[in-house]
N, C-alpha and C positions, 0 to 999 in steps of 0.2 A: 567415516562420515558422522556428523552430529545428528542429522535427521535423514531417515530413509523412508520413503513412501512408495508402496508398490500396489498399483491397481486398486486404490481405495474408492469405494462407492458407498453412498449413503442416501437413503430415500426417506421421505416423510409421507407415509401413505403412498400415493401414486406419483408424488412429485420427487424427482431426482435432484437432490441438493448438490451432490458431487458425483461424478461418473468416471470410473476407471482412471483416477488421477495417479500419476507417477512422477516423482521428482526427488532430488536429494539436496542436502545442504552441507557444505564442507565445514569443518571445524574453523571457528573464527571468522566465518563469512557473514556478511550482511545481505540477506536474501529477502526479496520482496514478492508478495502475492498482490498483483495489481489487477483491479477490476472494479466494476460498479457495484452498488448495493444489490444483493440477491445473487451474486455470482457464485457464492459457495465458500467464501473466505472464512467466515466465522465458524461454519460447520467443520471445515478442515482444522482450524485451530482447536476446536473443542475435542476433536478426535485425537489430535496429537498431545493434548494436555490431559488425556484420560477422562474427560468429562462426558464423552459420548462414544458409543460403540459403533463402529462401521458395520455395514451389512456385508461387505466383501473387502478382500485385500488385507495387506499387512503393513505395519509401520513400526519404526523404532526411533527413539529419541535418546541421545547421549548413550547409545549402546544398549538401551533397555527396550524390551517389547512393550507396546502400549497396552496390551491386555495382561500378559503374564507378570510384568514388572511395574504395574501402575503405581505402586507405593514408592518405588525407587525413582520413578519419573517425577512424581510430585515433590520429591525432596531435591531434585536436580534441576528443576526449571523455575523460571519466574514468569508469571502470566499477568498481563495487563489487558483486561477485556475492553471492548469498545465503549461500554457504558461505565461511568464512574461507579465503582462498587465498594468503596471503602465505607467505614462507619461514619455517617455524616454528623452524628451527635458527639463523636469523640474528637479530641483536638488532634492537631498535626502530630504532636509528640506521642500521644496515646495510641494513635493508629500505628505508628512506626514501631513502638514498643510491643504492641499486641502481635504484629506479624513476626517480629524478631523472636518473641517468646514461643510462638507456634512452631517455629523451626529450630527451637532449642539453641538460639544464639542471642546475642545482645547487639544493641546499636553500636556500642564501643568496639566490639570485636571486628565488625566489618565496616566501620565508619569510613575508612580510606576509599572504599568502593563508591560510597554515596556522597562523600564530602562535597564535591564540586556542585552537585545538584542540591543537596540539603542546605547549604549555606544561603541559597536564594530564598528558601522558605523558612529558615530558622527564626527570623524576626517575628514570624507569625505562628510559632510552635504551640502557643496556648489557644489559638483560634480554632473553632470547630471546623472540621473539614467541609461541612456543608456551606460554610460562609466564605470559602475561598473562591477566587476567580478561576476561570477555565484553565488558564495557564498554570496557576499554582496547584490546582487539583491534579493536573497532568504530572507535574513534578513530584508531588507526594505519592501518587500511584506508582510512578517509576521507582521511587525510593523503596516503597514497600515490596515491589517485585524483585528488588536487588538485594535486600537486607540479608538474605541467607546465602549470598554469593553463588547464584545459579550458574550452571554450565551453559544453559540455553535460555534465551530470553524471547518470549512470545509477546508481541505487541499488536493487538487487533485494532486497526484504525485509530492509532493513538492521537492523531492531530485533527480529527474531525471536530468541527465547531470551535477550533482554536484560532486566534488571530494570527496573521502572517508572521509577525515578529516572534511570537512564541513557537510557531511551527519551525522557523529557521533555527532558533535556539535549541529546540528539541532534537533536530537532526544533527546538529553539531555535537550534542551530548552523546547521541548514539555512536557517532564516529569515534569519539574518545573511549566509549565503553568497548567498542570493537577492538581497539588497540590493546585493551587489557585481556584479550583472548576470549571474550564472551561471544558465542554464536548468537546471532540475532535474526529472528524471522519476524518480519513486519508486514502487515497488510494495509493497503490504502486505496481509496478510490481516486486519489489525486495523481494524475499522470506525471506532473512535474516532479513529484517525489521519487518516481521510478529511477530517474537518472542518478540518484544519490545512493542506490544499491549496487553491490558488486554484480549480482545476477538477479534476474526477475523472471517470474512466471506470469504471463498474461492469462487471466482466467475470465470466462464468461459462461453463464448458464451451466455451471458445474463442470466445465471442461477446460483443460489447459490448451490454449491456442499456440503458445510458443514459449520456450525457455532459452534464455541466453543472457549475456551481458547487455545492458542498454545500448552500449556503443555498437555491438555486433548486430543487434536487431535493426537499428537505424541504418547501419552500413549495408546490410543485405537487402534493404528495401529498394526495389528496382524501378519504382514509378516516380515520375516527376510531378510535383504538386505545385499549383499556382495560387498565389494570393490575388484575389480579385475584389475590387471595391468600386461601387458607383454611388450616386446620391440616393438611390432607391434600393435599400438592402432587401426588403421583402420581395419585390418584383425581380430583383437580380437572381435570387435563389430559384424562383419559378422558371425564369427564362434559361438559366444554366441547365436546369434539369431537362429542358426541352431541346437543348442543343444536340444535334444528331449523334455526335461521337462522344458524348459525356459518359464517363465511367463512374464518377463519384462527385457528389456536391454536398457540402455541409458547412455550417457556420463555425468560425474559428476566430474568437476575439473580434477585432474590428473588421476582419476580412472574411470572405467566403473562400474555403479551400476547394479547388477544382482539380480533378484528374481526368485526363482524356484517354480514350481507348487506343488512340493511334500513337505509335512511337515517333512518327514524323509530324506530330501536331505543330501547327503554326499559330501562335497566339494572335497574329494579325487577323486571321479568319474569324476568331472569336470576337475580337474587338469590333470588326465590321458588323458581325451578327448582333452584338449588343447595341451598337449605334443605331441599327435599323429597328431595334426594339425601343427606341427613344430613351436610351440610357445616356447620361452625360457624366463628365468628369470620370471617365473610365480609367481604372488603373489595374494593369495586369503585370505580375512579376513572379519569378520563381520563388517558392517558399522554402524555408529551412524545415526539413522533415523532423518530426518529433515522435516520441513514443505514442502519443495520442493519435497521430496520423496512422501509424502502423496498426494500432488497436482498432481504429475505426474501419480500416480496410479488412482486417481479419474477421 
Protein backbone atom coordinates (compact mmCIF):
# COMPACT_ATOMS: atom_id res chain seq x y z
CA UNK A 1 0.00 0.00 0.00
CA UNK A 2 1.18 3.55 -0.76
CA UNK A 3 -0.75 5.04 2.16
CA UNK A 4 -2.00 3.30 5.30
CA UNK A 5 -4.02 5.12 7.95
CA UNK A 6 -5.11 3.38 11.14
CA UNK A 7 -7.43 5.00 13.70
CA UNK A 8 -6.03 8.51 13.27
CA UNK A 9 -7.57 11.15 15.52
CA UNK A 10 -6.71 14.81 15.94
CA UNK A 11 -8.29 17.46 18.15
CA UNK A 12 -7.80 21.19 18.44
CA UNK A 13 -8.56 21.87 22.09
CA UNK A 14 -12.04 20.33 22.52
CA UNK A 15 -12.87 20.25 18.81
CA UNK A 16 -12.28 16.92 17.06
CA UNK A 17 -10.99 17.60 13.55
CA UNK A 18 -10.66 13.90 12.62
CA UNK A 19 -11.86 10.94 14.65
CA UNK A 20 -10.67 7.32 14.36
CA UNK A 21 -10.09 7.52 10.61
CA UNK A 22 -8.91 4.35 8.85
CA UNK A 23 -8.26 3.88 5.13
CA UNK A 24 -5.57 2.81 2.70
CA UNK A 25 -4.50 3.84 -0.78
CA UNK A 26 -3.01 1.35 -3.24
CA UNK A 27 0.07 2.05 -5.32
CA UNK A 28 -0.81 3.95 -8.49
CA UNK A 29 -4.35 4.66 -7.27
CA UNK A 30 -6.20 7.98 -7.59
CA UNK A 31 -8.00 8.21 -4.25
CA UNK A 32 -10.35 11.03 -3.26
CA UNK A 33 -11.27 12.48 0.14
CA UNK A 34 -14.69 13.97 -0.56
CA UNK A 35 -16.43 16.32 1.82
CA UNK A 36 -17.40 19.93 2.59
CA UNK A 37 -15.23 22.60 4.22
CA UNK A 38 -14.49 21.71 7.83
CA UNK A 39 -14.85 17.96 7.27
CA UNK A 40 -11.24 17.25 8.28
CA UNK A 41 -9.60 16.83 4.86
CA UNK A 42 -6.80 19.36 5.34
CA UNK A 43 -5.99 18.08 8.83
CA UNK A 44 -5.64 14.57 7.41
CA UNK A 45 -3.35 15.82 4.64
CA UNK A 46 -1.13 17.69 7.10
CA UNK A 47 -0.75 14.58 9.25
CA UNK A 48 0.18 12.43 6.25
CA UNK A 49 2.70 14.97 4.97
CA UNK A 50 4.32 15.20 8.45
CA UNK A 51 3.28 18.81 9.07
CA UNK A 52 1.03 17.87 11.98
CA UNK A 53 1.13 15.20 14.70
CA UNK A 54 -1.95 13.09 15.33
CA UNK A 55 -3.22 12.61 18.89
CA UNK A 56 -3.90 8.93 18.29
CA UNK A 57 -3.38 6.26 15.66
CA UNK A 58 -0.67 5.48 13.14
CA UNK A 59 -0.01 6.13 9.45
CA UNK A 60 2.57 5.38 6.80
CA UNK A 61 3.25 6.92 3.40
CA UNK A 62 5.35 5.20 0.70
CA UNK A 63 6.34 2.61 3.30
CA UNK A 64 7.58 5.20 5.81
CA UNK A 65 6.11 5.93 9.24
CA UNK A 66 4.82 9.52 9.49
CA UNK A 67 6.60 10.07 12.82
CA UNK A 68 9.76 7.96 12.73
CA UNK A 69 10.54 8.51 9.04
CA UNK A 70 9.29 12.05 8.49
CA UNK A 71 12.42 13.11 6.59
CA UNK A 72 12.09 10.21 4.15
CA UNK A 73 8.42 11.04 3.59
CA UNK A 74 9.21 14.68 2.81
CA UNK A 75 11.62 13.51 0.11
CA UNK A 76 9.12 11.00 -1.29
CA UNK A 77 5.95 13.06 -1.61
CA UNK A 78 4.71 16.09 -3.49
CA UNK A 79 2.26 18.36 -1.65
CA UNK A 80 0.02 20.99 -3.18
CA UNK A 81 -1.86 22.77 -0.34
CA UNK A 82 -5.27 24.30 -0.81
CA UNK A 83 -3.97 27.86 -0.62
CA UNK A 84 -1.47 29.01 -3.25
CA UNK A 85 1.78 28.93 -1.28
CA UNK A 86 4.54 29.58 -3.82
CA UNK A 87 6.70 32.71 -3.73
CA UNK A 88 4.58 35.37 -5.38
CA UNK A 89 7.52 37.73 -6.00
CA UNK A 90 9.51 35.06 -7.84
CA UNK A 91 8.89 34.30 -11.49
CA UNK A 92 7.47 31.02 -12.75
CA UNK A 93 10.93 29.77 -13.68
CA UNK A 94 12.51 30.96 -10.41
CA UNK A 95 9.89 29.14 -8.33
CA UNK A 96 10.42 25.92 -10.21
CA UNK A 97 14.22 26.18 -10.01
CA UNK A 98 14.01 26.92 -6.29
CA UNK A 99 11.94 23.81 -5.52
CA UNK A 100 14.13 21.62 -7.73
CA UNK A 101 17.23 22.86 -5.87
CA UNK A 102 15.68 22.13 -2.46
CA UNK A 103 15.27 18.49 -3.46
CA UNK A 104 18.72 18.25 -4.96
CA UNK A 105 17.59 17.95 -8.56
CA UNK A 106 17.17 20.15 -11.63
CA UNK A 107 14.34 21.08 -13.98
CA UNK A 108 16.17 19.30 -16.81
CA UNK A 109 16.52 16.03 -14.88
CA UNK A 110 12.78 15.52 -14.36
CA UNK A 111 11.47 17.65 -17.21
CA UNK A 112 9.74 14.66 -18.83
CA UNK A 113 7.41 14.42 -15.83
CA UNK A 114 6.27 18.04 -15.98
CA UNK A 115 6.68 18.77 -19.71
CA UNK A 116 3.00 18.43 -20.60
CA UNK A 117 2.00 20.84 -17.82
CA UNK A 118 4.93 23.23 -18.03
CA UNK A 119 4.60 23.93 -21.76
CA UNK A 120 1.27 25.62 -20.96
CA UNK A 121 2.91 28.13 -18.59
CA UNK A 122 6.36 28.34 -20.22
CA UNK A 123 5.38 31.43 -22.32
CA UNK A 124 4.94 33.21 -18.96
CA UNK A 125 8.11 31.86 -17.30
CA UNK A 126 9.43 35.35 -16.55
CA UNK A 127 6.14 36.54 -15.05
CA UNK A 128 5.85 36.78 -11.28
CA UNK A 129 3.79 33.97 -9.78
CA UNK A 130 1.52 36.46 -8.02
CA UNK A 131 0.47 37.91 -11.39
CA UNK A 132 -0.69 34.58 -12.85
CA UNK A 133 -4.34 33.63 -13.34
CA UNK A 134 -5.92 31.01 -11.05
CA UNK A 135 -5.50 28.23 -13.60
CA UNK A 136 -1.87 29.13 -14.29
CA UNK A 137 -1.06 29.29 -10.56
CA UNK A 138 -2.56 25.83 -10.24
CA UNK A 139 -0.35 24.44 -13.03
CA UNK A 140 2.77 26.05 -11.56
CA UNK A 141 2.03 24.64 -8.09
CA UNK A 142 1.56 21.19 -9.60
CA UNK A 143 4.89 21.46 -11.47
CA UNK A 144 6.66 22.44 -8.23
CA UNK A 145 5.07 19.48 -6.41
CA UNK A 146 6.25 17.10 -9.16
CA UNK A 147 9.75 18.42 -9.91
CA UNK A 148 11.50 15.93 -7.60
CA UNK A 149 9.59 12.92 -9.03
CA UNK A 150 7.55 12.01 -5.91
CA UNK A 151 6.11 8.55 -5.26
CA UNK A 152 2.93 9.99 -3.76
CA UNK A 153 1.19 13.24 -4.70
CA UNK A 154 -1.06 15.07 -2.19
CA UNK A 155 -3.46 17.62 -3.65
CA UNK A 156 -5.60 19.50 -1.13
CA UNK A 157 -8.64 21.00 -2.88
CA UNK A 158 -6.59 21.83 -5.99
CA UNK A 159 -9.52 23.08 -8.09
CA UNK A 160 -11.25 25.34 -5.57
CA UNK A 161 -11.86 28.76 -7.11
CA UNK A 162 -10.73 27.62 -10.56
CA UNK A 163 -12.92 28.02 -13.67
CA UNK A 164 -14.70 24.92 -15.09
CA UNK A 165 -12.40 24.62 -18.13
CA UNK A 166 -9.26 24.66 -15.96
CA UNK A 167 -10.86 22.15 -13.59
CA UNK A 168 -11.46 19.75 -16.48
CA UNK A 169 -7.91 20.20 -17.78
CA UNK A 170 -6.48 19.63 -14.31
CA UNK A 171 -8.25 16.29 -13.85
CA UNK A 172 -7.12 15.18 -17.29
CA UNK A 173 -3.54 15.95 -16.19
CA UNK A 174 -4.02 13.90 -13.02
CA UNK A 175 -5.18 10.89 -15.03
CA UNK A 176 -2.05 11.10 -17.18
CA UNK A 177 0.18 11.41 -14.10
CA UNK A 178 -1.50 8.34 -12.65
CA UNK A 179 -0.54 6.40 -15.78
CA UNK A 180 3.10 7.17 -14.93
CA UNK A 181 2.73 5.21 -11.70
CA UNK A 182 2.29 8.09 -9.24
CA UNK A 183 -0.12 7.48 -6.37
CA UNK A 184 -2.47 10.46 -5.99
CA UNK A 185 -4.51 11.46 -2.94
CA UNK A 186 -6.78 14.39 -3.73
CA UNK A 187 -9.36 16.18 -1.59
CA UNK A 188 -12.29 18.14 -2.97
CA UNK A 189 -15.65 19.55 -1.87
CA UNK A 190 -16.96 19.09 -5.43
CA UNK A 191 -19.09 15.95 -5.61
CA UNK A 192 -18.90 15.80 -9.42
CA UNK A 193 -15.12 15.28 -9.14
CA UNK A 194 -15.66 12.18 -6.99
CA UNK A 195 -16.63 10.18 -10.08
CA UNK A 196 -13.15 10.83 -11.54
CA UNK A 197 -11.40 8.92 -8.73
CA UNK A 198 -10.73 5.17 -8.57
CA UNK A 199 -11.99 5.05 -4.98
CA UNK A 200 -13.30 7.69 -2.60
CA UNK A 201 -13.83 8.22 1.11
CA UNK A 202 -16.84 10.36 1.97
CA UNK A 203 -15.93 12.41 5.05
CA UNK A 204 -18.03 14.65 7.25
CA UNK A 205 -17.30 16.21 10.67
CA UNK A 206 -14.03 14.29 10.97
CA UNK A 207 -15.53 10.86 10.34
CA UNK A 208 -15.44 8.57 7.31
CA UNK A 209 -18.98 7.78 6.20
CA UNK A 210 -18.21 5.33 3.39
CA UNK A 211 -15.26 4.08 1.32
CA UNK A 212 -15.63 2.44 -2.08
CA UNK A 213 -15.46 3.13 -5.79
CA UNK A 214 -17.90 5.85 -6.94
CA UNK A 215 -19.71 3.26 -9.09
CA UNK A 216 -20.21 0.86 -6.17
CA UNK A 217 -21.38 3.59 -3.80
CA UNK A 218 -24.09 4.60 -6.26
CA UNK A 219 -24.95 1.00 -7.20
CA UNK A 220 -25.47 -0.01 -3.55
CA UNK A 221 -27.78 2.93 -2.83
CA UNK A 222 -31.23 1.38 -2.46
CA UNK A 223 -33.55 4.41 -2.38
CA UNK A 224 -35.43 5.91 -5.33
CA UNK A 225 -34.93 9.63 -5.82
CA UNK A 226 -37.41 11.84 -7.68
CA UNK A 227 -36.79 15.07 -9.56
CA UNK A 228 -39.65 17.46 -8.76
CA UNK A 229 -40.31 20.89 -10.18
CA UNK A 230 -43.17 23.40 -10.06
CA UNK A 231 -43.45 27.11 -10.75
CA UNK A 232 -43.01 27.99 -7.03
CA UNK A 233 -39.70 26.49 -5.91
CA UNK A 234 -39.62 27.88 -2.37
CA UNK A 235 -43.18 26.80 -1.55
CA UNK A 236 -42.52 23.42 -3.16
CA UNK A 237 -39.74 22.66 -0.66
CA UNK A 238 -41.98 23.58 2.27
CA UNK A 239 -44.92 21.52 1.01
CA UNK A 240 -42.76 18.48 0.24
CA UNK A 241 -41.34 18.58 3.77
CA UNK A 242 -44.92 18.44 5.10
CA UNK A 243 -45.91 15.45 2.93
CA UNK A 244 -46.73 12.66 5.43
CA UNK A 245 -44.36 10.01 4.03
CA UNK A 246 -41.42 12.22 3.02
CA UNK A 247 -37.98 10.88 3.96
CA UNK A 248 -35.74 13.57 2.47
CA UNK A 249 -36.13 16.86 0.59
CA UNK A 250 -33.32 19.08 -0.74
CA UNK A 251 -32.56 21.41 -3.64
CA UNK A 252 -30.58 19.91 -6.50
CA UNK A 253 -29.94 22.18 -9.49
CA UNK A 254 -33.17 23.20 -11.15
CA UNK A 255 -35.08 20.42 -9.36
CA UNK A 256 -35.94 19.44 -5.81
CA UNK A 257 -34.81 15.93 -4.92
CA UNK A 258 -37.43 13.97 -3.03
CA UNK A 259 -37.18 10.55 -1.34
CA UNK A 260 -40.21 8.80 0.14
CA UNK A 261 -40.25 6.47 3.16
CA UNK A 262 -42.51 3.94 1.43
CA UNK A 263 -41.16 1.37 -1.00
CA UNK A 264 -44.55 1.28 -2.79
CA UNK A 265 -44.65 5.07 -3.20
CA UNK A 266 -46.95 6.26 -5.98
CA UNK A 267 -45.94 9.61 -7.47
CA UNK A 268 -49.58 10.25 -8.50
CA UNK A 269 -50.48 10.67 -4.82
CA UNK A 270 -47.80 13.32 -4.44
CA UNK A 271 -48.91 15.08 -7.60
CA UNK A 272 -52.49 15.28 -6.30
CA UNK A 273 -51.19 16.57 -2.96
CA UNK A 274 -49.17 19.32 -4.68
CA UNK A 275 -52.09 20.27 -6.93
CA UNK A 276 -54.25 20.68 -3.82
CA UNK A 277 -51.57 22.99 -2.46
CA UNK A 278 -52.08 25.21 -5.54
CA UNK A 279 -48.95 24.14 -7.40
CA UNK A 280 -49.03 24.29 -11.20
CA UNK A 281 -46.88 22.85 -13.99
CA UNK A 282 -45.95 19.95 -11.72
CA UNK A 283 -43.20 17.69 -13.01
CA UNK A 284 -42.24 14.48 -11.17
CA UNK A 285 -39.78 11.95 -12.58
CA UNK A 286 -37.21 9.44 -11.29
CA UNK A 287 -33.77 11.03 -10.89
CA UNK A 288 -30.33 9.64 -11.69
CA UNK A 289 -28.57 8.97 -8.37
CA UNK A 290 -25.26 10.78 -7.86
CA UNK A 291 -22.52 10.73 -5.22
CA UNK A 292 -23.99 13.95 -3.84
CA UNK A 293 -27.33 12.23 -3.25
CA UNK A 294 -25.65 9.42 -1.31
CA UNK A 295 -23.62 11.93 0.69
CA UNK A 296 -26.73 13.94 1.58
CA UNK A 297 -28.44 10.77 2.82
CA UNK A 298 -25.43 9.66 4.86
